BAFIMI-247672 format. One record per residue: x, y, z of N, C-alpha, C, O in turn. Coordinates in steps of 0.05 Angstrom, whole numbers, plus 5000, padded with zeros to 4 digits. Each point is the difference from the previous one (the first is absolute). Layout:
// residues N
XYZXYZXYZXYZ/...
//
This chain:
// residues 419
088295574707500950224985500150315014498950015022/502050174970500550245007498650224986498849954979/501250295032499150234984501650034974499050064978/503649895028501550054980500449704986502049944986/496349925018500249744985502749845001500749844983/500750225038502649835008499949714997498149885011/503850004976499449715006501049875027501750105014/497249704991500349875031502749824992500949984977/500149905044502549824998499849825017498049945014/504549944983500949725018502849985002501650084984/498849785041503449935007499749705012497949895007/504950024995500549765005501749995032501150195010/498749565000501249935023499049845022497849894997/503350065024498649825019498050145017500450235007/497949664998497850135016500550005027500949795011/498850405001500550045034497050125014498250114987/501849875035497750045016500750155024502249955009/496450205001500550215024497350005013497950054989/502849875041497949995018500850225021502049955013/496850244990500750185020498150165014497750034991/503250085034497850155016499850254991501950114989/495750025016499350284994501250185018500749935022/499850334970500750235020497550125013497849984991/502950185036497950085011498550184987501350164986/496149875014498250184987500350335010499950045025/500450144962500250265004497550174997498449934982/501050275035497650105001499550194970501650124986/495649865012499950254977500150265006499050065022/501950134964500750275005498050224988500350245002/497549624983497950184989497649915005499749765005/498150414994497349975003499049784979500350034976/498449765034498549784980498550144982498750205006/501449694970498450074978497649764996500849764998/497250275002497749834994500149954974499450174983/501349565011499649904971497449934996498449935018/500950104953497249914991500549764982498049904989/504150005006500149834978501849765012500449824984/500850165040501649825009498649835030500350085023/498449724969498449905023502249875025502249934993/497250065028501949895023500549694988498549874985/503850065025500649724995498349825016499250065023/500249694963497749845010500849895032498149955014/503650024992501249935027502750065007501650124986/498749795038503250005009501349715009498549825011/503550144986501249695004498749925024499650185017/499549564988499449895025497050035002499049865018/499150294968497150005002499049704996501449834988/496450105023498949734994498749994978499449774993/499950444991498349994975502249944977499249884979/503450185025501949944980499350084971500449864980/498550395023500250194975503050104994501550095017/499049884963503050114988499750174975498349964983/503650235016499950214976502949914985502250075008/497349804972502750014983499650204976497850084993/504550004997500150284988502649934980502049875007/497750244968502350074986500050254991497950114994/504950045003500250244995502550024979502149895006/497850254970502250054983500750235008498750184990/503449895027500350265010502150174989500750215011/500449704967501850154980502650135019501150214997/499549595025502450115013502549904988502050035014/498349864963502249974986501650234994498950224997/503749754999501950274994501749934982500849774997/499950434988502149944972502749935007501349904981/499850115042502349975007500549765023498450015019/503149834981500549865021500950135027502050154999/496849805026500550085023498650315008500350125022/497749984952498650225006497949955021499550135020/499449674972497749955020500549965031498750095018/503549754984501650045027500250305014499250085023/502150064956500350315009497350105008499750095023/498349914960497650135001498649935026498850165013/501549594994498449835022501650125028498850015021/503950064976501550005027499350215017500850005023/497850174967498550255014497250014997499049884981/499450285039497049925001498850234984497750075006/503550044974499550274984499649934975499350204987/500749594999499649934973497550064995498449845011/500450374972496950084996498949754986498249895012/502550024967499049764989499249765021497749915000/504050005013500149785018498050085027498949835013/500850444993498150095017497349944992498449895014/501150204960497649944987499149754997497649945004/503949914989499849704997499549895030497949875003/503550155014499449945028497150125006498249835003/501450364999496850135003498349814991498549885015/501550084956498049864991499749685009497849885001/504850025005499449755011498949985035498749835011/502250394999498750025029497350084995498449915017/500650254965496450044994498849734993497649975001/503649874994498449754992500949785013498949784997/503250255020501249795022499349704997498849865017/502550054955500049725001501449835015502050095012/497249644990501749845025502249884985502249995010/497449914965501849914982500150154975498050024985/504950105010500250144975502549964986502149955010/497350064961502449954981500350244987498050114991/504650005008500350284990502449904975502349925004/496250134971501749974975501550234994499250215011/502849784974501850214992501250115026499750235008/501649605002501750095024502749885001500449775008/501650404984502849834993501149845019500150095023/500649694973501449755020502850135006501650104985/498449875043502850095013500649785015498249935016/504149944983500649775011500150085028501050215007/497749565015499950035026497550135010499449995024/499050144957496950135007500750245008498150115009/504050024992500250295005498050204990498650155014/501349834963497950184991497049965012498550195003/501049585002497249915007499650085030497750045008/504749995009499950045028499950305002498450095016/503350084966499550275001497450094992499050205010/499649654969497850114993497849945025498450175008/501949565005498150015020500350175026497950085010/504550005002500950105016499850315001499350135021/501449994954500250274996497250144992499150225007/499649594976497450064992497449855004497950135002/502149664999497549895010499249975027497749955008/504650095010500049975031499350295006499450045023/500550174960500250285010496950104986499449974977/499450145040497250074991500650264980501150215006/497949724970500350224975497150154998497849904994/502950405012497550194996497349925015497849994990/502949945036497949915017499249714997498549915018/502349934962499249715000501649875020502350055007/495849755000501249845026502849784986500249894978/501550125043502349834988499149694994498049925011/503349924973499649735001502349865003502150074990/497549715026502349855009500049724986498149845002/504350104984500449744990502249865013502350104996/497449705018502349965016501649724982502049895010/496950044966500849844982500350054969498050064986/504549925003500050084972500849754987500649805014/499550194959501649824983501250134972498650114983/503949855016501350114973502149744989501149835013/499150214959501949784988500650144976498750204993/503249734995501150094973498250024974498149845002/502050284980498350004977501449984975502350085002/497049844976501249964978500750254984501750004982/497150195026500350274989502750084999501250015021/500250054955502350205001502549795000502250094993/497549615016502349824996500749954975498049954986/504150065003501050004973499349684989500249825016/499150134961499949774986502549914987500549765000/500750394990502449964984499549954970501749944984/495650115011498949974972498550234991499150175015/500749844960498350224981497749955002499049934979/499350095044497249875001497850214986497649944996/503450294996498150184984501049994967499050144982/502949715016501050004973500350284981499350034977/502050155042501050214988502950024992500950214990/500749565013502649974990502150115024502450044995/496550015028501750075022499349845023497749975008/504249955001499449835029500650205023502250125001/495949925019500250185021497250195002498350004983/501650145040497850165007497449865007499449774993/499250385020497749885011498349844983498649835012/501250204962498249794985501549774997498749814992/503950145013501049735000500449885023501249784998/498150295027499749935024497849775002498249994982/501849825036497949775002497450145002498049894990/501850375022497850135007500850334992502150105008/496150024979501250284995500450165027498350025017/504350094983501550205019502250074997501749884986/498650355027503050134991501949945020502350094998/496849735025502149875024498149805012497550035002/504049765007499149775015498250115024501150105020/496049864976498450005021497750244994497850025011/503250134971497850204992497949904996499949774991/497350425017497649874996499549755020498149844995/502850145017499849725021497550035019498350174993/501349695029497450005015500749905026502149885004/496050205015500349925026497349975014498350174995/501349615023497749925012500350135031502149985012/495550144999500250115026497549845016497849984988/502449955032497749865016499750075030502050015014/495950044995499749945029499849755012500049985024/499849834960500349695006502649904994501450094982/499449705035502749854995499849904967498049954987/504250055009500849884974501749795009501950025015/496949724968501149705002502850024983500049914977/502150215033502450034981501449724990501649984982/497449855032501149704994498349924977501149884981/496350185019498249904980499950184973498449954982/503350275018500450214971501049844983501949865004/496750164971501049884974500250204985498150144999/504549934982499850184981501349824971501749835001/497250264976500749884976501450244979499150054978/502850085032501150164986502149884981501050174985/499849585013501649894981498349814985501349854986/496750135015498149834983500350054973499750234992/501049574991500150074971497450064985498049905010/501850244968497850064984499249734985497749924997/504549964995499649784983499349795013499449814985/500350135046499549785012497050015005499049805012/499350384980497650035001498349844975500050074977/498849765030498749804974498350194990498550155013/501849834956497650184984501250285002498150164997/504349965007500450265010499650164974499749874979/500450405020499250144981502450164988499750174983/503049765026502650104992500150034968499649804987/500850435002500450024976502749884986501850174994/498649575001502249934992501850044976502449954997/495950164988501250124974501450305010501950084986/497550045031501150215012502649995013501850174995/498749625024502149915014501649804992498849804990/503550195012502049814991499549775020498950045022/502149734969499849755016501650025029499149915022/503650244975500850015026499050235014500850005023/497650224970498350175013497749855012499350065023/499549754962497649835010500749865027498449995020/503949914980501349835019500550135023500449855020/499650424984500950135026497850235006500350135021/497649924962497950205008498349905024498949785000/501050385017498449975024497050094997499550194987/498749695025496750064994499550285016498650174990/502449885034499150185013501650254994502349964995/496950265003500950274986501150095030502050155000/496949785026501150065021500849815020502349965007/495049905002500349755013497249905005498350174995/500849615012498049935015500549875028501849845006/496350265012500449865031497849935005497950104994/502749645025497549935017500450035027501249825012/497950395000500550105027497949945022498250165005/502249635008497749925017500050145026502050015015/495350114989499650205021498149825019498049884993/503550155036498649855020497750195013500650225009/497049714992497950165006498549885023498149844997/502750245026498249825023502049755006502149984988/497049855029502349775011499549764977502049854999/496350104987499749774982499550094972499449834983/500850425010499350084971502250144986501450175010/498849714961501950124981499050064976498749834987/501750385007499950114970502350044983502150125005/497349774975502750014980499550284986497850064990/504350105009499850274991501749944972502449944999/496150094980501549884973500750264985498150104986/504150025014500550264992501850014973501649824995/498150414987501549984978499450284986498350165008/503449864972499550264979501249934975502450024996/495949884987500349964975500950214982499350235006/502049734974501150214986498050064981498749824990/500850465002497850144985500349894969502249934992/495850064994499449864976500450214983498350074983/504150065020500650254978502850014998501349845013/500050354971502750064998500949744985501849895013/497649994966500749814984499650034975499550244994/500449574985499250034975498149834990498249935015/501749964958497649814995500049705014498149845002/504050145006500949715009498349995029499349785008/500150445007498150035022501949865022498749875016/503850144987501549875022499150085025500149825016/499050424993499750085027496549945004499149935022/499450094956497349905005499649725008498449935018/503149904966500249715004500949975024498649845013/503350265000502049925027497250125020499149855017/500050354980498050085019497849835004499049965022/500449934954498149795003500649745016498549885015/503950054979500949735012501350095030500649835016/499750384987500450085033497749955012500049845019/497650294973497349995017499549704996498949915020/501449924961499249754998501849835019499349765005/502750335006501649855020498349955026499949785011/498750455001497949935022498049884991499049845016/499950174961497649824992500749705002498449845010/503850114984501349715005500349955027499149805012/502250404998500749965025498249875021500449805014/497050394984498049925014498149854993497850005012/502849844963498449834989500349715008500749975024/499149844965499949705004502849935002501750134987/499149665030502749924998501149914970502450044996/496149874987500749974977500850284981501850014984/496450205022500750244988502750135006501350114982/499549875044502250095016502649815000502150085010/497749704978501949815005502550054985501749835001/498850404985502250084986501850165013502450054994/496050065029501450265013501949905021499749815015/502550374983501849965022501150255009500250194984/500949855045500450285009503149974999501349824990/499950435025502450045002501849835019502550055001/496349755016501349855016499349694994500049825018/499550144954499449744990497249835012499549765000/498950465010497349815010498450024974500350184983/497749615015498549974971497050065008499250015023/499550044959497049975002498850265006501450205000/496149835004498550265005498850005025500949835016/497450314991499049995029498049825003498249964984/502349895040498249785005496850034996499250235006/499249634987496950014994499350095029501149895019/497150304985498250095018501850245014498950145017/503249894977501750215018498350324990499050054978/501250105044498750264996502350184983502449945002/496950274983501850174989498850274992497650044997/504550134999498850254985502450074979502350055005/496349954972502050094980500050344999497950135000/504649984999499850284999501950154983501949854994/498450404994501950104986499350164977497849954989/503750225001499550144972500549744979502149904993/495450055001500549794973500250094973500049844981/500050455016500250154975498349834976500749914978/496850105035498149834981497050045006498949905020/499750284960497350035003498249744990500749904978/497150005035498149844985499350104976500549844982/498350415009499350084975501150244986498950074980/503050055027501650234990502549954999501049795007/500550434982502849954995501049804981498649904982/504050045022501249804980501249755010502149914993/496249985024500649745009500249784979498950014977/502449815031499949724976498149895012499849995024/498249884956497849825004498949985027500249805014/498550444993498849985031501549925019499049855016/503550224987501649915019499349915033500649805012/498050434996498950055028497949795002499749875020/498950104959497549805004500649755008498249865009/504250074990501749725007499550025031499649785010/500450405007499550065026497350075008499049905020/499650284966496850115003498049754997497949995013/503049804967498249834993500949745012498749804995/503550185021501049815013498449855021499450155019/499649564983498149895017500449995027498349915014/504350184996500750025028500550305012500650045024/499150194954500450235007497350135005498249924987/501450275032497650125006500550314990501350175012/497649874969499750284980497850125003499450194986/498749715035498050215003500250265014502250045011/495950134991500050245010503150144993501750045017/498550014960503050124990500550315014498250175000/503949885008500550275013499250194981500849964976/497850265031499550254987500250225012500449995024/499350264962499950245009498450234984499549964976/499950225033498250214985502250224986499650124979/502749885036502150174988501049954974500950184986/499049535008501049874977497650104977500750114979/496749855027498150044984500350334994499750074977/500950125042499850294991502850094987500150214988/502449605015502150084986499849914973501350114983/497249685013499849904969498050234983500350054976/497650075041498350144984501850334996499750134979/501849945041501350244997502249974980500550194985/500849615015502749984979499149914972501350064980/496449785019498949964976501449884980501249805007/499250274967502149804983499149764996497649944997/504749845004499849754992498249845026499049784997/500850425032498449865019497449934991498949795006/500050414978496949974992499149774983497749905000/505250024984499649754982500349765014499649794989/501150225037500249735016497349795000497650054998/503449785005497449785001499249925031497749955007/504650045010499549945031498950285011500050224990/498949695036498750155014502050205012501949895011/498250374989502950155011499550025030501950115011/496149815007500050015026502249745011500349965024/500849904960501649765007502850094991502049875005/498150384980503050044995501650055025498950065022/503849904975501749985023502650174991501850045016/498350054963502550144990499650254978498349974982/503450295020499050234985502350004983502150115007/497549774966502050004979499350184983497750094997/504949994988500050184974498849834979499849765001/499750374981498449844975502549954983501850174998/498349564989497849835013501749835021502450015000/496149845019497449914993497650165015497649954998/503450225016498050205018499649805030501549825011/496450274995499449915029499249734999498249934985/503049885031499149764994500349835028501050105020/497949634980500049835026502349814997499749794988/503050295026502049825003501049895021501649824998/497450265026500549895029497749875013497750095004/503549685004497749815014501049895025502349945006/495250035009500449845026498049724997497550035004/503649744989497949804995500049745023501749825000/496350185016499949805020499649744987499149964977/501649835041499049724992496950015003499150205009/499449614985496749965001499549915027497849995010/504649945005499449895026500050245018499749965025/500750304964499850275019498150164989500250084977/497949975040497850194993500550275001501150115020/498350014960501250344997497550145015497649954994/503350245027498050145013499550254987497750094997/504550054993500350254989502150064983502049855004/498150314979502450044984500050314989497950145001/504549974988499950264991502550094985502149885005/497950314979502350144989500550285010498250174998/504249895013500150275014500750214974502250024989/495550115004500350164976496950205010497749964991/503150255027498750195008498750184975501550064982/495750025018499650174985501050315006500850065023/499350104958501250275003499450185017501550185008/495849775001499050115024501149945030500250155020/500549614976501249915026502450095007501749994983/498950135041502850085012502149804992502250074993/497049695008502449824997500949934969502049864994/496150274990500949994976503150104990501349934981/499350245037503350115000501449804999502050064987/498249715021501649775006500149884969502149984989/495949975002500149894972500950224976501949984985/496250235016500850224984500049934970498549814993/502650314990500049984973502950064986501650155011/499149744965502550024992501750275005498850184988/503149895023501849815010499349905028499850175017/499949564989498649925025501650045022502550004997/496550035026501450085026500949735015501649995019/497149804968500449725010500949844978502349954993/495249964995500649724975497750034980497850115005/502849804974498050024981498149765004498249964983/502149875039499049765004498550115028500950185014/496549664991498850045022500049765018500049774991/500050275037499949815020497049834997497850114998/502649615003497749844997500149855027502149935010/495250025001500049845021497149834999498150074987/502149715028498249775002500049945030502149985013/495349984998499949925026498849725002497749984991/503449825017498949694999500249955030501550095017/496549714983499349875024501349704999499849874980/501150065038501549725011498149845011498350105014/501649644982498249835012500950005029502450065004/496049875018500750005026501949725004501749975018/497749834963501649745006501649974974499550094978/502749755031502549904978501650164994501849944985/
//
């Protein structure tokens, strides 16, 4: 969700991968500011302890018109992009998912953000180098040809396969300091909702023709294998389910959100759980038993508050293969909840775990997650939400936000030395 509570989207198309070298780093031009809420990254690539920082950040770098993000990133002086880049630099993740980053074919926007912003020190923060990235099409904004919202008119963002005003709006990108196994990437953009056994699709709302073509993912689901060291691979499982709002009593978005989250629960489950799954290249089944993974993204679901369908995120938080211990937290979220009051004071969940600063309803809730497999030991974790007395709080701010209504979330994991 966003502060304006604008709906997320989805698009269709063939998945493409991009593996590219990073640009040379440029020196910082301002005196460093000492952060008090952004610990240094756990390690650098190649260190023998193999501690790796995985992160997710809904950066709200989407734009209202096709081509606008490309134009904004083509120069190094877009203020929002500078602030987003500084947040990333202050937290220095090794592997990063950015949600709400418009898809541009060929990875042009991803490269411009990397080269013009991440590789340039922002406000004294050290540049960060991501030699590898991955982008692929999104279901957002791709016309379905059907009246999916039943308003009597075919067309517009709400009738796309995923809500969006143009194809690729609200897409995503993965950046990595480690090589990406592009031959091993799996995408699930075209997986049909009805092909999930026991799905929650409101069949009374959608016509038989619509049920036949509806896709599960509002953006896409990607399995991006990250090669850490010589013999270690971590599957970065990324997505951005639709928010469980902007619908009627049929709860079509809440149900879809639940099943988009369930997809990963089944994917990392037993071979029986994942036997129905197929990818965009006709591969079948889920993740092999024993494989290391990190599930990341804006899941648009809080375990206790908000309007999720039937505890949707608990499908991951309580999964036997997911390490949900030591949840990322911040004192800035606690302070914001107290200062803003309102519905926040009625929430059941502990505000220290909030990751988004939303208008009411639902108020501030936890929607962004980095969830490793149990084979990965969590060393540390956090939410970048500085308290107001911290100079870095200017990067997150209050509405209208200088960066995003979401906060960057990170988890440091330790990879075993063998295997």
